[in-house]
PDB file of N, H, CA, C and O in Angstrom:
ATOM      1  N   MET A   1      -7.885   2.690  17.335  1.00  0.00           N
ATOM      2  CA  MET A   1      -7.128   4.033  17.699  1.00  0.00           C
ATOM      3  C   MET A   1      -8.084   5.372  17.273  1.00  0.00           C
ATOM      4  O   MET A   1      -8.947   5.443  16.399  1.00  0.00           O
ATOM      5  N   LYS A   2      -7.731   6.130  17.971  1.00  0.00           N
ATOM      6  H   LYS A   2      -7.029   6.072  18.681  1.00  0.00           H
ATOM      7  CA  LYS A   2      -8.728   7.615  17.693  1.00  0.00           C
ATOM      8  C   LYS A   2      -7.961   8.433  17.043  1.00  0.00           C
ATOM      9  O   LYS A   2      -6.737   8.503  17.158  1.00  0.00           O
ATOM     10  N   LEU A   3      -8.767   9.192  16.215  1.00  0.00           N
ATOM     11  H   LEU A   3      -9.761   9.135  16.122  1.00  0.00           H
ATOM     12  CA  LEU A   3      -8.246  10.298  15.490  1.00  0.00           C
ATOM     13  C   LEU A   3      -7.429  11.337  16.236  1.00  0.00           C
ATOM     14  O   LEU A   3      -6.504  11.926  15.677  1.00  0.00           O
ATOM     15  N   ASN A   4      -7.722  11.530  17.322  1.00  0.00           N
ATOM     16  H   ASN A   4      -8.473  11.051  17.776  1.00  0.00           H
ATOM     17  CA  ASN A   4      -7.017  12.816  18.345  1.00  0.00           C
ATOM     18  C   ASN A   4      -5.608  12.039  18.717  1.00  0.00           C
ATOM     19  O   ASN A   4      -4.575  12.677  18.920  1.00  0.00           O
ATOM     20  N   GLN A   5      -5.667  10.590  18.787  1.00  0.00           N
ATOM     21  H   GLN A   5      -6.506  10.072  18.622  1.00  0.00           H
ATOM     22  CA  GLN A   5      -4.388   9.917  19.273  1.00  0.00           C
ATOM     23  C   GLN A   5      -3.422  10.140  17.969  1.00  0.00           C
ATOM     24  O   GLN A   5      -2.228  10.366  18.164  1.00  0.00           O
ATOM     25  N   ILE A   6      -3.905  10.079  16.742  1.00  0.00           N
ATOM     26  H   ILE A   6      -4.875   9.895  16.584  1.00  0.00           H
ATOM     27  CA  ILE A   6      -2.958  10.398  15.647  1.00  0.00           C
ATOM     28  C   ILE A   6      -2.444  11.723  15.525  1.00  0.00           C
ATOM     29  O   ILE A   6      -1.266  12.005  15.304  1.00  0.00           O
ATOM     30  N   SER A   7      -3.514  12.629  15.701  1.00  0.00           N
ATOM     31  H   SER A   7      -4.471  12.401  15.881  1.00  0.00           H
ATOM     32  CA  SER A   7      -2.999  13.956  15.517  1.00  0.00           C
ATOM     33  C   SER A   7      -1.957  14.482  16.659  1.00  0.00           C
ATOM     34  O   SER A   7      -1.017  15.265  16.527  1.00  0.00           O
ATOM     35  N   GLY A   8      -2.467  13.739  17.928  1.00  0.00           N
ATOM     36  H   GLY A   8      -3.231  13.103  18.035  1.00  0.00           H
ATOM     37  CA  GLY A   8      -1.639  14.093  19.247  1.00  0.00           C
ATOM     38  C   GLY A   8      -0.233  13.744  18.999  1.00  0.00           C
ATOM     39  O   GLY A   8       0.690  14.382  19.502  1.00  0.00           O
ATOM     40  N   ALA A   9      -0.038  12.551  18.086  1.00  0.00           N
ATOM     41  H   ALA A   9      -0.788  12.032  17.677  1.00  0.00           H
ATOM     42  CA  ALA A   9       1.443  12.291  17.814  1.00  0.00           C
ATOM     43  C   ALA A   9       2.209  13.130  16.895  1.00  0.00           C
ATOM     44  O   ALA A   9       3.323  12.796  16.491  1.00  0.00           O
ATOM     45  N   GLY A  10       1.608  14.250  16.550  1.00  0.00           N
ATOM     46  H   GLY A  10       0.703  14.521  16.878  1.00  0.00           H
ATOM     47  CA  GLY A  10       2.197  15.151  15.466  1.00  0.00           C
ATOM     48  C   GLY A  10       2.179  14.800  14.095  1.00  0.00           C
ATOM     49  O   GLY A  10       2.815  15.411  13.236  1.00  0.00           O
ATOM     50  N   VAL A  11       1.268  13.565  13.827  1.00  0.00           N
ATOM     51  H   VAL A  11       0.751  13.068  14.524  1.00  0.00           H
ATOM     52  CA  VAL A  11       1.298  13.421  12.284  1.00  0.00           C
ATOM     53  C   VAL A  11      -0.084  14.005  11.714  1.00  0.00           C
ATOM     54  O   VAL A  11      -1.165  13.638  12.175  1.00  0.00           O
ATOM     55  N   PRO A  12       0.009  14.759  10.876  1.00  0.00           N
ATOM     56  CA  PRO A  12      -1.126  15.520  10.165  1.00  0.00           C
ATOM     57  C   PRO A  12      -2.064  14.286   9.640  1.00  0.00           C
ATOM     58  O   PRO A  12      -1.541  13.363   9.016  1.00  0.00           O
ATOM     59  N   LEU A  13      -3.277  14.297   9.877  1.00  0.00           N
ATOM     60  H   LEU A  13      -3.703  15.046  10.384  1.00  0.00           H
ATOM     61  CA  LEU A  13      -4.369  13.246   9.161  1.00  0.00           C
ATOM     62  C   LEU A  13      -3.995  13.176   7.774  1.00  0.00           C
ATOM     63  O   LEU A  13      -3.927  12.035   7.316  1.00  0.00           O
ATOM     64  N   SER A  14      -3.718  14.199   6.948  1.00  0.00           N
ATOM     65  H   SER A  14      -3.773  15.125   7.320  1.00  0.00           H
ATOM     66  CA  SER A  14      -3.488  14.236   5.553  1.00  0.00           C
ATOM     67  C   SER A  14      -2.191  13.471   5.060  1.00  0.00           C
ATOM     68  O   SER A  14      -1.991  13.179   3.881  1.00  0.00           O
ATOM     69  N   ASP A  15      -1.306  13.173   6.147  1.00  0.00           N
ATOM     70  H   ASP A  15      -1.469  13.410   7.104  1.00  0.00           H
ATOM     71  CA  ASP A  15      -0.087  12.392   5.527  1.00  0.00           C
ATOM     72  C   ASP A  15      -0.044  11.003   6.247  1.00  0.00           C
ATOM     73  O   ASP A  15       0.939  10.287   6.060  1.00  0.00           O
ATOM     74  N   PHE A  16      -1.078  10.580   7.075  1.00  0.00           N
ATOM     75  H   PHE A  16      -1.877  11.162   7.227  1.00  0.00           H
ATOM     76  CA  PHE A  16      -1.113   9.262   7.644  1.00  0.00           C
ATOM     77  C   PHE A  16      -2.278   8.343   7.065  1.00  0.00           C
ATOM     78  O   PHE A  16      -3.465   8.617   7.243  1.00  0.00           O
ATOM     79  N   TRP A  17      -1.864   7.294   6.398  1.00  0.00           N
ATOM     80  H   TRP A  17      -0.900   7.072   6.254  1.00  0.00           H
ATOM     81  CA  TRP A  17      -2.531   6.636   5.505  1.00  0.00           C
ATOM     82  C   TRP A  17      -3.308   5.374   6.354  1.00  0.00           C
ATOM     83  O   TRP A  17      -2.559   4.823   7.160  1.00  0.00           O
ATOM     84  N   GLU A  18      -4.337   4.975   6.309  1.00  0.00           N
ATOM     85  H   GLU A  18      -4.946   5.423   5.655  1.00  0.00           H
ATOM     86  CA  GLU A  18      -5.133   4.000   6.957  1.00  0.00           C
ATOM     87  C   GLU A  18      -5.288   2.781   6.108  1.00  0.00           C
ATOM     88  O   GLU A  18      -5.429   1.722   6.719  1.00  0.00           O
ATOM     89  N   ILE A  19      -5.285   2.752   4.937  1.00  0.00           N
ATOM     90  H   ILE A  19      -5.171   3.612   4.440  1.00  0.00           H
ATOM     91  CA  ILE A  19      -5.566   1.387   4.181  1.00  0.00           C
ATOM     92  C   ILE A  19      -4.693   1.735   2.674  1.00  0.00           C
ATOM     93  O   ILE A  19      -4.711   2.791   2.043  1.00  0.00           O
ATOM     94  N   GLY A  20      -4.007   0.573   2.384  1.00  0.00           N
ATOM     95  H   GLY A  20      -3.993  -0.285   2.897  1.00  0.00           H
ATOM     96  CA  GLY A  20      -3.369   0.856   1.053  1.00  0.00           C
ATOM     97  C   GLY A  20      -3.233  -0.385   0.300  1.00  0.00           C
ATOM     98  O   GLY A  20      -3.560  -1.451   0.821  1.00  0.00           O
ATOM     99  N   ASP A  21      -2.723  -0.319  -1.024  1.00  0.00           N
ATOM    100  H   ASP A  21      -2.457   0.548  -1.447  1.00  0.00           H
ATOM    101  CA  ASP A  21      -2.654  -1.519  -1.843  1.00  0.00           C
ATOM    102  C   ASP A  21      -1.509  -2.353  -0.971  1.00  0.00           C
ATOM    103  O   ASP A  21      -0.637  -1.922  -0.217  1.00  0.00           O
ATOM    104  N   TYR A  22      -1.862  -3.780  -1.383  1.00  0.00           N
ATOM    105  H   TYR A  22      -2.570  -4.130  -1.996  1.00  0.00           H
ATOM    106  CA  TYR A  22      -0.887  -4.645  -0.684  1.00  0.00           C
ATOM    107  C   TYR A  22      -0.462  -5.765  -1.532  1.00  0.00           C
ATOM    108  O   TYR A  22      -1.306  -6.440  -2.122  1.00  0.00           O
ATOM    109  N   ASP A  23       0.725  -5.993  -1.625  1.00  0.00           N
ATOM    110  H   ASP A  23       1.410  -5.445  -1.145  1.00  0.00           H
ATOM    111  CA  ASP A  23       1.362  -6.966  -2.508  1.00  0.00           C
ATOM    112  C   ASP A  23       2.756  -7.409  -1.950  1.00  0.00           C
ATOM    113  O   ASP A  23       3.315  -6.693  -1.119  1.00  0.00           O
ATOM    114  N   CYS A  24       3.447  -8.805  -2.474  1.00  0.00           N
ATOM    115  H   CYS A  24       2.993  -9.386  -3.150  1.00  0.00           H
ATOM    116  CA  CYS A  24       4.388  -9.153  -1.894  1.00  0.00           C
ATOM    117  C   CYS A  24       5.560  -8.366  -1.868  1.00  0.00           C
ATOM    118  O   CYS A  24       6.431  -8.619  -1.035  1.00  0.00           O
ATOM    119  N   LEU A  25       5.704  -7.345  -2.763  1.00  0.00           N
ATOM    120  H   LEU A  25       4.996  -7.139  -3.440  1.00  0.00           H
ATOM    121  CA  LEU A  25       6.889  -6.136  -2.684  1.00  0.00           C
ATOM    122  C   LEU A  25       6.733  -5.151  -1.713  1.00  0.00           C
ATOM    123  O   LEU A  25       7.646  -4.363  -1.465  1.00  0.00           O
ATOM    124  N   ALA A  26       5.645  -5.122  -1.132  1.00  0.00           N
ATOM    125  H   ALA A  26       4.903  -5.762  -1.334  1.00  0.00           H
ATOM    126  CA  ALA A  26       5.081  -4.065  -0.216  1.00  0.00           C
ATOM    127  C   ALA A  26       5.198  -4.530   1.322  1.00  0.00           C
ATOM    128  O   ALA A  26       5.323  -3.759   2.273  1.00  0.00           O
ATOM    129  N   VAL A  27       5.136  -5.894   1.388  1.00  0.00           N
ATOM    130  H   VAL A  27       5.034  -6.521   0.615  1.00  0.00           H
ATOM    131  CA  VAL A  27       5.242  -6.485   2.701  1.00  0.00           C
ATOM    132  C   VAL A  27       6.102  -7.484   2.932  1.00  0.00           C
ATOM    133  O   VAL A  27       6.552  -8.089   1.959  1.00  0.00           O
ATOM    134  N   ASN A  28       6.505  -7.860   4.284  1.00  0.00           N
ATOM    135  H   ASN A  28       6.139  -7.369   5.075  1.00  0.00           H
ATOM    136  CA  ASN A  28       7.722  -9.056   4.542  1.00  0.00           C
ATOM    137  C   ASN A  28       6.768 -10.310   4.572  1.00  0.00           C
ATOM    138  O   ASN A  28       7.169 -11.318   3.990  1.00  0.00           O
ATOM    139  N   ASP A  29       5.543 -10.337   5.199  1.00  0.00           N
ATOM    140  H   ASP A  29       5.218  -9.519   5.672  1.00  0.00           H
ATOM    141  CA  ASP A  29       4.895 -11.613   5.440  1.00  0.00           C
ATOM    142  C   ASP A  29       4.050 -11.919   4.051  1.00  0.00           C
ATOM    143  O   ASP A  29       3.059 -11.234   3.795  1.00  0.00           O
ATOM    144  N   THR A  30       4.406 -12.791   3.320  1.00  0.00           N
ATOM    145  H   THR A  30       5.210 -13.348   3.528  1.00  0.00           H
ATOM    146  CA  THR A  30       3.631 -13.128   2.225  1.00  0.00           C
ATOM    147  C   THR A  30       2.988 -14.253   2.051  1.00  0.00           C
ATOM    148  O   THR A  30       2.828 -14.754   0.939  1.00  0.00           O
ATOM    149  N   SER A  31       2.495 -14.834   3.301  1.00  0.00           N
ATOM    150  H   SER A  31       2.625 -14.427   4.205  1.00  0.00           H
ATOM    151  CA  SER A  31       1.797 -16.077   3.624  1.00  0.00           C
ATOM    152  C   SER A  31       0.310 -15.821   3.380  1.00  0.00           C
ATOM    153  O   SER A  31      -0.441 -16.796   3.361  1.00  0.00           O
ATOM    154  N   LYS A  32      -0.124 -14.732   3.212  1.00  0.00           N
ATOM    155  H   LYS A  32       0.486 -13.940   3.227  1.00  0.00           H
ATOM    156  CA  LYS A  32      -1.684 -14.412   2.764  1.00  0.00           C
ATOM    157  C   LYS A  32      -2.101 -14.957   1.472  1.00  0.00           C
ATOM    158  O   LYS A  32      -1.364 -14.976   0.487  1.00  0.00           O
ATOM    159  N   PHE A  33      -3.270 -15.389   1.499  1.00  0.00           N
ATOM    160  H   PHE A  33      -3.869 -15.373   2.299  1.00  0.00           H
ATOM    161  CA  PHE A  33      -3.809 -16.059   0.129  1.00  0.00           C
ATOM    162  C   PHE A  33      -4.370 -14.602  -0.789  1.00  0.00           C
ATOM    163  O   PHE A  33      -4.385 -13.454  -0.344  1.00  0.00           O
ATOM    164  N   ASP A  34      -4.711 -14.950  -1.872  1.00  0.00           N
ATOM    165  H   ASP A  34      -4.699 -15.882  -2.234  1.00  0.00           H
ATOM    166  CA  ASP A  34      -5.079 -13.942  -2.803  1.00  0.00           C
ATOM    167  C   ASP A  34      -4.291 -12.600  -2.786  1.00  0.00           C
ATOM    168  O   ASP A  34      -4.880 -11.523  -2.875  1.00  0.00           O
ATOM    169  N   LEU A  35      -2.976 -12.695  -2.671  1.00  0.00           N
ATOM    170  H   LEU A  35      -2.497 -13.570  -2.598  1.00  0.00           H
ATOM    171  CA  LEU A  35      -2.106 -11.468  -2.372  1.00  0.00           C
ATOM    172  C   LEU A  35      -1.342 -11.171  -3.927  1.00  0.00           C
ATOM    173  O   LEU A  35      -0.664 -12.007  -4.525  1.00  0.00           O
ATOM    174  N   ALA A  36      -1.573 -10.066  -4.304  1.00  0.00           N
ATOM    175  H   ALA A  36      -2.124  -9.387  -3.818  1.00  0.00           H
ATOM    176  CA  ALA A  36      -0.881  -9.603  -5.491  1.00  0.00           C
ATOM    177  C   ALA A  36       0.651  -9.800  -5.541  1.00  0.00           C
ATOM    178  O   ALA A  36       1.279  -9.192  -4.674  1.00  0.00           O
ATOM    179  N   ILE A  37       1.428 -10.631  -6.509  1.00  0.00           N
ATOM    180  H   ILE A  37       0.918 -11.125  -7.213  1.00  0.00           H
ATOM    181  CA  ILE A  37       2.988 -10.800  -6.414  1.00  0.00           C
ATOM    182  C   ILE A  37       3.572  -9.334  -6.640  1.00  0.00           C
ATOM    183  O   ILE A  37       4.399  -8.865  -5.858  1.00  0.00           O
ATOM    184  N   THR A  38       3.165  -8.728  -7.599  1.00  0.00           N
ATOM    185  H   THR A  38       2.493  -9.109  -8.234  1.00  0.00           H
ATOM    186  CA  THR A  38       3.634  -7.559  -7.885  1.00  0.00           C
ATOM    187  C   THR A  38       2.456  -6.270  -7.780  1.00  0.00           C
ATOM    188  O   THR A  38       1.251  -6.496  -7.671  1.00  0.00           O
ATOM    189  N   PRO A  39       2.965  -5.098  -7.828  1.00  0.00           N
ATOM    190  CA  PRO A  39       1.691  -3.946  -7.688  1.00  0.00           C
ATOM    191  C   PRO A  39       1.024  -4.018  -8.651  1.00  0.00           C
ATOM    192  O   PRO A  39       1.436  -4.058  -9.810  1.00  0.00           O
ATOM    193  N   VAL A  40      -0.455  -4.050  -8.164  1.00  0.00           N
ATOM    194  H   VAL A  40      -0.790  -4.017  -7.222  1.00  0.00           H
ATOM    195  CA  VAL A  40      -1.650  -4.217  -9.140  1.00  0.00           C
ATOM    196  C   VAL A  40      -1.496  -2.885 -10.003  1.00  0.00           C
ATOM    197  O   VAL A  40      -1.577  -3.010 -11.225  1.00  0.00           O
ATOM    198  N   HIS A  41      -1.333  -1.924  -9.592  1.00  0.00           N
ATOM    199  H   HIS A  41      -1.267  -1.822  -8.599  1.00  0.00           H
ATOM    200  CA  HIS A  41      -1.330  -0.525 -10.378  1.00  0.00           C
ATOM    201  C   HIS A  41       0.075  -0.343 -11.353  1.00  0.00           C
ATOM    202  O   HIS A  41       0.237   0.609 -12.117  1.00  0.00           O
ATOM    203  N   LYS A  42       0.938  -1.333 -11.181  1.00  0.00           N
ATOM    204  H   LYS A  42       0.806  -2.106 -10.560  1.00  0.00           H
ATOM    205  CA  LYS A  42       2.154  -1.455 -11.941  1.00  0.00           C
ATOM    206  C   LYS A  42       3.324  -0.415 -11.272  1.00  0.00           C
ATOM    207  O   LYS A  42       4.372  -0.813 -10.762  1.00  0.00           O
ATOM    208  N   THR A  43       2.882   1.091 -11.399  1.00  0.00           N
ATOM    209  H   THR A  43       2.031   1.414 -11.813  1.00  0.00           H
ATOM    210  CA  THR A  43       3.778   1.859 -11.027  1.00  0.00           C
ATOM    211  C   THR A  43       3.504   2.805  -9.870  1.00  0.00           C
ATOM    212  O   THR A  43       4.328   3.653  -9.529  1.00  0.00           O
ATOM    213  N   VAL A  44       2.251   2.630  -9.235  1.00  0.00           N
ATOM    214  H   VAL A  44       1.582   1.941  -9.512  1.00  0.00           H
ATOM    215  CA  VAL A  44       1.782   3.205  -7.973  1.00  0.00           C
ATOM    216  C   VAL A  44       1.137   2.291  -7.154  1.00  0.00           C
ATOM    217  O   VAL A  44       0.821   1.154  -7.504  1.00  0.00           O
ATOM    218  N   ARG A  45       0.964   2.724  -6.198  1.00  0.00           N
ATOM    219  H   ARG A  45       1.220   3.648  -5.914  1.00  0.00           H
ATOM    220  CA  ARG A  45       0.109   1.906  -5.095  1.00  0.00           C
ATOM    221  C   ARG A  45      -1.092   3.124  -4.467  1.00  0.00           C
ATOM    222  O   ARG A  45      -0.699   4.272  -4.259  1.00  0.00           O
ATOM    223  N   ASN A  46      -2.128   2.850  -4.279  1.00  0.00           N
ATOM    224  H   ASN A  46      -2.448   1.917  -4.448  1.00  0.00           H
ATOM    225  CA  ASN A  46      -3.260   3.610  -3.868  1.00  0.00           C
ATOM    226  C   ASN A  46      -3.261   3.689  -2.408  1.00  0.00           C
ATOM    227  O   ASN A  46      -2.800   2.732  -1.786  1.00  0.00           O
ATOM    228  N   PHE A  47      -3.703   4.671  -1.800  1.00  0.00           N
ATOM    229  H   PHE A  47      -4.078   5.448  -2.305  1.00  0.00           H
ATOM    230  CA  PHE A  47      -3.729   4.647  -0.253  1.00  0.00           C
ATOM    231  C   PHE A  47      -5.148   5.506   0.009  1.00  0.00           C
ATOM    232  O   PHE A  47      -5.579   6.286  -0.840  1.00  0.00           O
ATOM    233  N   ALA A  48      -5.713   5.303   1.092  1.00  0.00           N
ATOM    234  H   ALA A  48      -5.362   4.670   1.782  1.00  0.00           H
ATOM    235  CA  ALA A  48      -6.691   6.146   1.582  1.00  0.00           C
ATOM    236  C   ALA A  48      -6.178   6.647   2.990  1.00  0.00           C
ATOM    237  O   ALA A  48      -5.581   5.933   3.796  1.00  0.00           O
ATOM    238  N   TYR A  49      -6.503   8.000   3.169  1.00  0.00           N
ATOM    239  H   TYR A  49      -6.987   8.579   2.514  1.00  0.00           H
ATOM    240  CA  TYR A  49      -5.847   8.671   4.374  1.00  0.00           C
ATOM    241  C   TYR A  49      -6.906   9.076   5.338  1.00  0.00           C
ATOM    242  O   TYR A  49      -8.061   9.240   4.947  1.00  0.00           O
ATOM    243  N   PHE A  50      -6.550   9.251   6.623  1.00  0.00           N
ATOM    244  H   PHE A  50      -5.612   9.119   6.941  1.00  0.00           H
ATOM    245  CA  PHE A  50      -7.519   9.492   7.684  1.00  0.00           C
ATOM    246  C   PHE A  50      -8.161  10.860   7.625  1.00  0.00           C
ATOM    247  O   PHE A  50      -9.128  11.055   8.361  1.00  0.00           O
ATOM    248  N   ASP A  51      -7.698  11.913   6.765  1.00  0.00           N
ATOM    249  H   ASP A  51      -6.913  11.754   6.167  1.00  0.00           H
ATOM    250  CA  ASP A  51      -8.525  12.703   6.605  1.00  0.00           C
ATOM    251  C   ASP A  51      -9.623  12.582   5.384  1.00  0.00           C
ATOM    252  O   ASP A  51     -10.267  13.527   4.927  1.00  0.00           O
ATOM    253  N   GLY A  52      -9.679  11.502   5.051  1.00  0.00           N
ATOM    254  H   GLY A  52      -9.156  10.735   5.422  1.00  0.00           H
ATOM    255  CA  GLY A  52     -10.754  11.160   3.995  1.00  0.00           C
ATOM    256  C   GLY A  52     -10.271  11.259   2.498  1.00  0.00           C
ATOM    257  O   GLY A  52     -10.978  10.733   1.639  1.00  0.00           O
ATOM    258  N   HIS A  53      -9.215  11.843   2.167  1.00  0.00           N
ATOM    259  H   HIS A  53      -8.640  12.271   2.864  1.00  0.00           H
ATOM    260  CA  HIS A  53      -8.625  11.727   0.723  1.00  0.00           C
ATOM    261  C   HIS A  53      -8.090  10.599   0.248  1.00  0.00           C
ATOM    262  O   HIS A  53      -7.830   9.773   1.124  1.00  0.00           O
ATOM    263  N   ALA A  54      -7.841  10.292  -0.852  1.00  0.00           N
ATOM    264  H   ALA A  54      -8.052  10.963  -1.562  1.00  0.00           H
ATOM    265  CA  ALA A  54      -7.313   9.121  -1.545  1.00  0.00           C
ATOM    266  C   ALA A  54      -6.157   9.704  -2.110  1.00  0.00           C
ATOM    267  O   ALA A  54      -6.190  10.899  -2.407  1.00  0.00           O
ATOM    268  N   GLY A  55      -5.146   9.036  -2.299  1.00  0.00           N
ATOM    269  H   GLY A  55      -5.119   8.066  -2.058  1.00  0.00           H
ATOM    270  CA  GLY A  55      -3.892   9.276  -3.072  1.00  0.00           C
ATOM    271  C   GLY A  55      -3.169   8.277  -3.565  1.00  0.00           C
ATOM    272  O   GLY A  55      -3.672   7.157  -3.464  1.00  0.00           O
ATOM    273  N   ASN A  56      -1.949   8.387  -4.156  1.00  0.00           N
ATOM    274  H   ASN A  56      -1.541   9.296  -4.238  1.00  0.00           H
ATOM    275  CA  ASN A  56      -0.962   7.212  -4.490  1.00  0.00           C
ATOM    276  C   ASN A  56       0.292   7.562  -4.204  1.00  0.00           C
ATOM    277  O   ASN A  56       0.605   8.695  -3.837  1.00  0.00           O
ATOM    278  N   ARG A  57       1.219   6.453  -4.377  1.00  0.00           N
ATOM    279  H   ARG A  57       0.966   5.533  -4.675  1.00  0.00           H
ATOM    280  CA  ARG A  57       2.832   6.890  -4.279  1.00  0.00           C
ATOM    281  C   ARG A  57       3.462   5.869  -5.095  1.00  0.00           C
ATOM    282  O   ARG A  57       3.177   4.672  -5.102  1.00  0.00           O
ATOM    283  N   LYS A  58       4.391   6.494  -5.815  1.00  0.00           N
ATOM    284  H   LYS A  58       4.622   7.467  -5.809  1.00  0.00           H
ATOM    285  CA  LYS A  58       5.158   5.961  -6.721  1.00  0.00           C
ATOM    286  C   LYS A  58       5.872   4.386  -6.163  1.00  0.00           C
ATOM    287  O   LYS A  58       6.479   4.374  -5.092  1.00  0.00           O
ATOM    288  N   VAL A  59       5.750   3.302  -6.867  1.00  0.00           N
ATOM    289  H   VAL A  59       5.257   3.312  -7.737  1.00  0.00           H
ATOM    290  CA  VAL A  59       6.535   2.156  -6.487  1.00  0.00           C
ATOM    291  C   VAL A  59       7.767   2.122  -7.085  1.00  0.00           C
ATOM    292  O   VAL A  59       7.987   2.262  -8.288  1.00  0.00           O
ATOM    293  N   THR A  60       8.774   1.882  -5.983  1.00  0.00           N
ATOM    294  H   THR A  60       8.595   1.768  -5.006  1.00  0.00           H
ATOM    295  CA  THR A  60      10.261   1.826  -6.616  1.00  0.00           C
ATOM    296  C   THR A  60      10.685   0.530  -6.970  1.00  0.00           C
ATOM    297  O   THR A  60      11.768   0.517  -7.554  1.00  0.00           O
ATOM    298  N   THR A  61      10.096  -0.673  -6.770  1.00  0.00           N
ATOM    299  H   THR A  61       9.216  -0.662  -6.295  1.00  0.00           H
ATOM    300  CA  THR A  61      10.358  -2.010  -7.188  1.00  0.00           C
ATOM    301  C   THR A  61       9.238  -2.598  -7.823  1.00  0.00           C
ATOM    302  O   THR A  61       8.346  -2.968  -7.059  1.00  0.00           O
ATOM    303  N   THR A  62       9.059  -2.783  -9.099  1.00  0.00           N
ATOM    304  H   THR A  62       9.783  -2.483  -9.719  1.00  0.00           H
ATOM    305  CA  THR A  62       7.772  -3.287  -9.669  1.00  0.00           C
ATOM    306  C   THR A  62       7.725  -4.744 -10.280  1.00  0.00           C
ATOM    307  O   THR A  62       6.710  -5.154 -10.842  1.00  0.00           O
ATOM    308  N   ALA A  63       8.943  -5.557 -10.137  1.00  0.00           N
ATOM    309  H   ALA A  63       9.768  -5.224  -9.680  1.00  0.00           H
ATOM    310  CA  ALA A  63       8.875  -6.933 -10.635  1.00  0.00           C
ATOM    311  C   ALA A  63       9.726  -7.889  -9.691  1.00  0.00           C
ATOM    312  O   ALA A  63      10.738  -7.555  -9.074  1.00  0.00           O
ATOM    313  N   ILE A  64       9.212  -8.961  -9.695  1.00  0.00           N
ATOM    314  H   ILE A  64       8.390  -9.233 -10.196  1.00  0.00           H
ATOM    315  CA  ILE A  64      10.089 -10.069  -8.931  1.00  0.00           C
ATOM    316  C   ILE A  64      10.412 -11.080 -10.304  1.00  0.00           C
ATOM    317  O   ILE A  64       9.519 -11.549 -11.010  1.00  0.00           O
ATOM    318  N   GLY A  65      11.714 -11.279 -10.493  1.00  0.00           N
ATOM    319  H   GLY A  65      12.440 -10.898  -9.920  1.00  0.00           H
ATOM    320  CA  GLY A  65      12.091 -12.115 -11.474  1.00  0.00           C
ATOM    321  C   GLY A  65      11.426 -12.048 -12.721  1.00  0.00           C
ATOM    322  O   GLY A  65      11.419 -10.966 -13.308  1.00  0.00           O
ATOM    323  N   SER A  66      10.891 -12.986 -13.196  1.00  0.00           N
ATOM    324  H   SER A  66      10.896 -13.865 -12.719  1.00  0.00           H
ATOM    325  CA  SER A  66      10.230 -12.836 -14.590  1.00  0.00           C
ATOM    326  C   SER A  66       8.843 -12.475 -14.478  1.00  0.00           C
ATOM    327  O   SER A  66       8.190 -12.383 -15.517  1.00  0.00           O
ATOM    328  N   LEU A  67       8.276 -12.247 -13.316  1.00  0.00           N
ATOM    329  H   LEU A  67       8.807 -12.322 -12.472  1.00  0.00           H
ATOM    330  CA  LEU A  67       6.961 -11.804 -13.131  1.00  0.00           C
ATOM    331  C   LEU A  67       6.729 -10.487 -13.553  1.00  0.00           C
ATOM    332  O   LEU A  67       7.638  -9.704 -13.276  1.00  0.00           O
ATOM    333  N   LEU A  68       5.727 -10.013 -14.167  1.00  0.00           N
ATOM    334  H   LEU A  68       4.989 -10.649 -14.392  1.00  0.00           H
ATOM    335  CA  LEU A  68       5.195  -8.936 -14.652  1.00  0.00           C
ATOM    336  C   LEU A  68       4.442  -8.215 -13.525  1.00  0.00           C
ATOM    337  O   LEU A  68       3.755  -8.814 -12.697  1.00  0.00           O
ATOM    338  N   PRO A  69       4.637  -6.749 -13.557  1.00  0.00           N
ATOM    339  CA  PRO A  69       3.758  -5.869 -12.628  1.00  0.00           C
ATOM    340  C   PRO A  69       2.035  -6.257 -12.898  1.00  0.00           C
ATOM    341  O   PRO A  69       1.494  -6.450 -13.987  1.00  0.00           O
ATOM    342  N   GLY A  70       1.564  -6.285 -11.869  1.00  0.00           N
ATOM    343  H   GLY A  70       2.004  -6.128 -10.984  1.00  0.00           H
ATOM    344  CA  GLY A  70       0.048  -6.755 -11.853  1.00  0.00           C
ATOM    345  C   GLY A  70      -0.353  -8.197 -11.656  1.00  0.00           C
ATOM    346  O   GLY A  70      -1.522  -8.564 -11.545  1.00  0.00           O
ATOM    347  N   GLN A  71       0.683  -8.972 -11.620  1.00  0.00           N
ATOM    348  H   GLN A  71       1.633  -8.673 -11.710  1.00  0.00           H
ATOM    349  CA  GLN A  71       0.305 -10.256 -11.799  1.00  0.00           C
ATOM    350  C   GLN A  71      -0.013 -10.887 -10.318  1.00  0.00           C
ATOM    351  O   GLN A  71       0.507 -10.391  -9.319  1.00  0.00           O
ATOM    352  N   TYR A  72      -0.767 -11.845 -10.250  1.00  0.00           N
ATOM    353  H   TYR A  72      -1.190 -12.249 -11.062  1.00  0.00           H
ATOM    354  CA  TYR A  72      -1.433 -12.480  -8.948  1.00  0.00           C
ATOM    355  C   TYR A  72      -0.899 -13.925  -8.782  1.00  0.00           C
ATOM    356  O   TYR A  72      -0.390 -14.529  -9.726  1.00  0.00           O
ATOM    357  N   ASP A  73      -1.026 -14.421  -7.623  1.00  0.00           N
ATOM    358  H   ASP A  73      -1.440 -13.931  -6.856  1.00  0.00           H
ATOM    359  CA  ASP A  73      -0.406 -15.589  -7.061  1.00  0.00           C
ATOM    360  C   ASP A  73      -1.569 -16.794  -7.551  1.00  0.00           C
ATOM    361  O   ASP A  73      -1.374 -17.964  -7.224  1.00  0.00           O
ATOM    362  N   GLN A  74      -2.601 -16.464  -8.237  1.00  0.00           N
ATOM    363  H   GLN A  74      -2.759 -15.514  -8.503  1.00  0.00           H
ATOM    364  CA  GLN A  74      -3.628 -17.322  -8.681  1.00  0.00           C
ATOM    365  C   GLN A  74      -3.260 -17.880  -9.874  1.00  0.00           C
ATOM    366  O   GLN A  74      -4.013 -18.667 -10.446  1.00  0.00           O
TER     367      GLN A  74
END
């Protein structure tokens, strides 16, 4: 995907993230290895955006059962 395709879709580059924190609460497919069970940063997920800046978003769900935030599957 090219940057002009993203801009052409009407999404500002500062709002469209390219990579972010990945954990079982953030995705439906949890078959990957080395995946955090809960958010690593406990209350936020970090993202890198197409305009080059980094930011975070608040996590709305931070635990699965008795697992604590930041726990891994290993």
